[in-house]
Phi, psi and omega in degrees: 000133181283167181300318180298315181296320180294315178300313181293326181292337177271323183285317185305306182300319180298316180290322179297320181291335180268003181294131178284151183303330183261017182306309193264326194227092175254012177091348178055018177072016178255161172276112187271071180215007183232163175303314181299322179293322178297317179294318183290329185306307179293334183278341180252349176266107184308318181296317182290313181301315179296317179297314181293322177297314182295317181293322177292318177299316179300310182298320182282318181291331178270003177056046179297137181281162179057062179299331180290335178295308179293326180292323177292319176293325176300309182297312179301317181294321179300314183291320178297316178298316179302309181300319180296320178291321185288328178269008173080016176281122184281134174239123184284157172060037183295310185292315177299326179288327176296314178296320178299323181297325178289313183290312184288319178302312179300317178298315181297320179290318182298324184262359181047047180297128182252110179244167174306141182305324181290319178296315179303313178298322178295318179295316180294320180292324178302310181292325179296328179301318181290318177298315177299321181297316180297320177292323180294322176302323187275340185296139181275143179299132181099348180231015185300311184298318180293315178299312180301313181301318181295310185289331176293314178299314179294317181298313181297321178297313178300309181295320182291317178297316178299316178300308182301314180298314184291323180296314180294314180294328180294334179292335181273353182082006180288154178261010183308307180302327181290319177297314178299320177302318176297321178295321178300320180297313183297317179291321177298318178300312181297319178295319180293320179291331181281343185279000000 
């Protein structure tokens, strides 16, 4: 295990435990009832943007096979999480798990960890469930479907673009996706410590 991996394996749990309940989702000042608000939410929420970026970079940089499998699991988990939050089903540790998705996703991208496609999809789906739940809690009655569609489209776009870029770059032998993954971890640690 490298020094970086050892350091991150100790830092990530501590930062996650310290995440404040309001870390990730304060509504970003938008009326959360429209398709446009749903699209903007992942683009303006640093935690969501970083997590989707990191998970896409990881899947692309590690050259995971069957990209549609993990992308489908990702989408289904976002929707399931959204519905659970919108219907008031409580899921514990939402904010720490959202922070963990940034940190762990960044670590996996930085280390280009190569796992079985089903395991990769499962890890991504687990984190997506918590992101979807947080969005579902915020959705206003009467606009849930439009908001969900918007954030789903934007989230899939971010993850897919990151996947495509990392997949192409990994063929050239460049370490850019890994460096960006490390940057995501650093920003995630800073966000966690600031909360």
